[in-house]
N, C-alpha and C positions, 0 to 999 in steps of 0.2 A: 534465604533459607538454604541449608545444605542439601545436597542430593540424597535421595533415598536409594537404597539398594535392595534388589530382589534377585534371588538365585534359585533355579530349579534344575536338578540333575537327575538323570536316569542312565542306567547301564543297559546296553543292548548287545546281543551276541553276534555282532557283525563288526568287521574292521571299520576304522574311522573313515576311510576313503569311501566306503559304501554308504555310510550314514550321511556323510557330506553330500555325496552325489544325489541321494534321495531329496535332500533339501534344495538342491540346485535344479531339480527337474521342473518342467513347466507347470505341472499341476499342483506343486507343493503348497503354494499360498492358498489355493482353494481347499485342499485337503485339511489344512490346519485351521480353517475358519470354523468356529463352533456353530452348530445349528441354532442355538438359542440366541446368538448375537444377530441383530438386524444390521448386517454388514453387506455392502455391495462393492466388489472389486471393480473400480472404474478403469484402472490402467495398471499394467505391469510390464516391465521390459522383457520378461521371460527369462531373466538370469539374475544373479546376485553379485556380479562383479562390480568393481568400483564405478560409480557414476550411474548405475541403473536405478530406476525409481519405481515406487509403488504408490498408488493413490486409491484410497478406500473411502466410501461414504458410510458413515455410521448414523444410526437412528436411535436416539434415546428418548422414548416417549414421543412427544410431538416434535422434538427438535432433531434436525439433521445437520451434520457437519462433516467436513472432509478432513481426512488424515493423510498427509503426504510425507513419505519417507524416502531417503536416498541411501543406497547401499555403499558402504565404505569398508576399509580395512580388510579387504579380501585376501585370504591366504588359501591357496588351492588345497582342498582336502582337510583343512584345519579350522577355518573360521570365516565369518563375515559379520558386518555390523549394519544395523538399521538406525539412522539418525533422523529424528523428526525435523521436517522442514516447516510444516505448519500443522496444527492439530490441537487436541484438547489439553495437552500438557504444556507446562512452561518449558520443560526440557525432557527429552526422552532419547536414550541411547541403548539399544538392545544388541548385545553381542552374542552370536551363536558360536559355540565352540564345540569341536568334535575331537575328543581327546583319546588317543590310543590307550587301551587297557589290556595289554598283551596282544598277540598276533591276530586273535579271532574275536575280539570284543572292543567296545569303545564306550566312552562316556559322552552323553549329550548334555552340555551345560548351557542353559539360557540365563544370561546375566543382564539385568536391566538397571540402569541408573536413570532416575527420573526425579522431576521436581513438579509438584502440583501447582496449578494456578492459584492466584490470590494469596500467596505467601503463607504465613502461619495459620491464617483462617482456613485456607484450603486444606492444609495438613490436618487441622483439628477436625474439620467436617468430613473430609474424604479419605483420610489416611487409612483407617481400618477397612473401609469399603474397598479401596483400591487394592489392598493386600489380598482380600478375599477374592476379588475378581481375577487378579493375576494367578492366584492359586488354582481356581477353577479352570482358567484358560489353559495353563500349562500342564495341569493334570490331563486335560482332554487332548492337548496337542501331543503329549508324549505317548498316550495310549494309542492314538491314531498312527503315530510313527512306528511304534512297536508292532501294531497289527499289520501294517503294510510290509514291514521288514521281516516279520515273523510268520504269522499264519498265511498271509497272502503270498509270501515268497515261495510257497510250495507250488503255486500256479505258474510254473515256468513255461514260457513259449517264446518263439522267435517274434520279433516285432511284426505286427500285422496292420493292414489298413482295414478299419472297421467302420461300416456305415451304421448310423443310429437314428431312429426316429424318436421323438419325445425327449430330445436331449436337454430341453429347458425345463422339464418337469421335475417333480420331487426326486425321483430315482435317477433320471438322466443327468441332472445337474451335479449329483454326487458321484455318478459313475464316470463321467468324462474326465475329471481330473485324475482319477485313479488310473484309467487307461493311458492317459498322456504320461503319467509318472512311470508307467511300465515301458514307455518307449513306443507305444502304438500310435499310429496316425488315425485321427478321427474325422470322418466325413459326416457332417450334420445334414440330415434331410429336414428341411424347414418349409413352412407354409408361406413365408414372405419371400420377396425377391432377394436372391443371394447378395450379400454385401461384397463390395470389391475386395479381393485378396483373401476373403474368408473361405474356409473349407466347407462350403455349403452347396447343396443341390436342392432346387425347389421341387416339392411334391404336394399333391392335394388329392385326397380320395374323392372329394366332391366333384372336381373337374377332370379326374383321371389324368393328372399331370405327373409324369415321371418318365424320363428318357433313360432307357437301359444303358445307353452308351456312357452316361455320366457315372455309372456304377462300376464300369470295367476296372478290374484291378483290385477290387475289395476281396479280402479273405473271409470276412464274416459280416453278418448284419444282425443288429439288435433292434427289435421292434417293440417300443414302449408306448407309442402314441395312442391316444384314445380320449374321447370326451369324458370329463369328470363324472363319475357315476353317482356322487353323493352331494351335488350342489343344490338340487331342488327336487320336488315331487316328480314321480315318474308319470308325467302326462304322456299321451300318445306321441306328441311331437318330440318329447325328450327321449322316449324309447327309440324312436326312429333315428335320432342323432347318435345315440349310443351304438345302435346297430351299424349305422353307416360308417361311423368313425373307426369301429373295430373290425367288423366283418369286411366292409368295403375297402378300408385301408389295407388290410392284410391281403385281400385278393389282388389289389393293385400292385403291391410289392412283389408278390409271387409271380404275377404276369411279367413284370419288368425283369425279374431274375431269370425267368424262362427264356428270355430273348438274349441273354448275355452269352458271349462266346465262352467265358469261363465263369460259371456260377460260383458263389462263395462256398467254402467248405462247410460252414455251419451257420444256421439261423437260430437265434434265440428269440422266442416270442413270449410276451407277457400275457398271462391269463390270470385266473383268480380261483381261490378255494370255493367261491360261490358256485362252482361247477357241481359240488356235491349237495347243494341245497341245505335244508334243515335236517340234519342227521342225528339230532338229539345227543345222547351220551355215547353213541357208537364211535369208535375210532375209525377214521377213514384213511386209506392209503391210495396210492395212484391207481390201484386196481379196483377201487370201489366204484359202484355204478353212478350214473348221472342222477342228479336230484330233480326236483320239480320246481316250477316257477320260472318267472321271466329271466332272472339272473343265471340260472342253470342253463336255460335254453340259449341265452346270449353267449355264455362261455363255450358251449358245445359248437355253435356256429362259428365263433371266433377261432377256436382251435382247428376246426375242420377246414377253414379257409387257408390255413397254412400247410395242410397235408400234402398238396401237389408238389411242394418243393422237394420232397424226398425222391421224386422221380428224376430229379436233376443230379442226384448223387450228393445232395446237401444233407448233412446231419441236422435234424430238427429237434430242438429242445423247447418244450412248452412249460414255462415256469408258472405254476399256480400259486400266486402270491396271497399270503394272508394279510392281516392288518399291519401295515408298515409304520413303525414308530419313529416320528420325528416332529419336533415343534414347528417345523417349517411348512408342514402341510399334512393332509390326511386327517384321520379320525382324532389323533392325539392333539393336533393343533386346535381343533374345535372344542375339545374337552377341557383344555387348559384354563380358559377364562373362568368358567363356573367353578372348577375345582380350586383354583387359586383364591377365589372369592369365598371359599368355604361352603358353597352350596351345591357341590357335586354329589353324585350318588349312583347307585346301580340302576340299570335299565330293566324295567319289568321286575321279574322275581330274581334276576341275576344268575339264574341257573344255566343260561345258555353259554356254550363254550366259545372261546375266542382263540383263533389260531393267529399268532402274531409273529413279528420278527423286527429286529432293529434295522434301521436304514443301512448301517455299515455292513450287516450281513446280507441285505438285499443286493448291494453292489458286489459283495464278495461272491455270492451265489452266481451272479451273472458272469463274473470273470471265471469262476470254476466251470460253468457250463461251456464257455468258449474253448477251454483247453482240455477238458476231460472227455476223451474220445468215447469212453464207455457210457456216457450220459446221453440219453436220447428219449424222446417221447415225453409224456407228462411227468412233471417233477413238482412235488409239493414244496414250495419255497416258504417254509415256516420254521420257527424255532422248535426244538424237540419236546418242549413242555408247554402245551396249550393250557390255558387257565379259564375258569368261569368268569363271567362278567363281574360277579360279586368279588372274586379274588383280585381281578384287575383293578377294580375300584379301591379295594383295601390297600393294595400295594402303591397305587398312584397317590392316594392320600398320605400314606406313610412317607413317600419320597418328597412330596411337596409340604409335608408337615401341616396338613389341613384335615379338618373333619370331613366325613363323607356320609352325612346323615339325611340327605335329601334325594331319595329315589325318584325316578321318573316312571310312573305307572305305565303299563303297556298301552292302555287306552289313550293316554295323552300322547305317546309317541305315534300312535296310529292316526290320531287327529291331526298332528303336525306334519307327518311325513307320508301318510297313506301306505300304499303297497310297499314302499321302500323300507318302512319301519319293520315289517314282518320279515323281509328278505335280507336286510342288512343289520339292523339294530337288535332285533329280537331272535334272529335265526341262530341256531347252534351248529357249529362245525368244529369237530375235534380232529383236525388233520395232523398227520404225522409225516415227517420228512424221510420216508423210507429210502427213496432213491438217492437222496443227497448223502445220507449216512452210509449207504452201501458203496457209494463212489468215493468215500473218504473225505468229504468236506468237513473242515474244522470250524465249528461255530465260534464266533467271537463273543457273542452274548446269548448264551443258551437259557439263562434265567431272567425272568421279567424284571426283578428289582435292579439287577446289574445293568440291564438294557436301559431302563428309565433313568437311572442315575447318570449314565453316560450321555444320553442324548439331551438331558435337561441340565447337565452340569451341576447336579446335586452333590452334596458332600459324599465323599467316597465311603462305601461300606467295605465288606470283605468280598472281593470279586475273584474267586478262584479261577474263573475262565480266562483271566488275563495273566496267568502265571508265565506264559511264554513271551510276554512282551517286555516288561521292564521289571526284573527281579529286584532292583534297588532304586529307591526314590529318595531324594533329599531336597528339602525346600527351606530357604532361609530368607529373612528380610532384616534390614537394619536402617 
């Protein structure tokens, strides 16, 4: 059976050398892996020159398989190739080309020659599906490339050494590749024994383990770690774990920083819009008062634990995150199964406001906080247009092309989740990103439909927020 051809092109407002350098950076392979794919990068040489290899584990339903590729045909600043050594295709050759288009622009061309397994039968059964999957994949990859080269390129800074807790979590695992692609050195604060040769330091809030000497030389610290707040009912023991992991962990970090000869210039701490409690239809900004309930109290104590770092001359940014949208974790991941089965629906009466943001904006906001000297104190890390739960339900159903006619009554949510239902699922928070907007942050996905289509790989609609990333797109298959 003859080889199939697929080509996807985009134009970017940067020279070809910069476009190529972005693809050669250590974090590029992670940045380009879509969140809806069950893919784990097992091995990568860290470069794309001839002879380098990449090995990825893919999971399709209950089946796992490894995909191994070797890099070839490297031409500095112009191209490289990935050739399958073993994997799901009978043959696969992917050529990445970076073509100059005048002095200040370039064309990214991804050209794939492939042959499906099982000969003509494989083409008959999987040809159309493969084309659709490749289109989704490369639309996503080119959007991410454009965002990193466009909107995020405004966040210019000298390379830094950055310590980070929670680097393996939902936000951290997306943030680290971005920081590495920027040329920053990342020091992972981990709870296991550091691996030989890895940039890791052991820490534990439970046993007060963290040697300040191991942090010397860092320019910034990002604190994302904390026990998952929505995995089970809030028993007394669960509340204590939540408090210990967040408040105790933050105190331990601040104490270690206070013993450093040169404390970091900036500390970015994760908090939550739960600080405001149930505020109904009222719009809340960073100056709005503390709400009522366990979650509000937890956020207050959590943020207060970080305050002493300011006496060290360290700029403190407390990011109050809303609902972060990603199929890899958080609220959206838990919603996807019932919605895809066509049995999703609004929670309660659906009138409660949801303050949300796309995962790409979450990592963009953290990077923005690192380099924006004017940004300090509490910052609402949310998209500019919150929606009601009923509207969120409608839009998610539209993106997934599924009905949403099965609401979950409030009493059922309370029976299932207890106190957590009232404070997380049925609570209303209409938070606005006043500080971010004042500091000049440029949102990648300000509207809900565009954000959901991006993170779920749904067919593209009209996304005006991406106007600065790829003005021209071309896609062909033969």
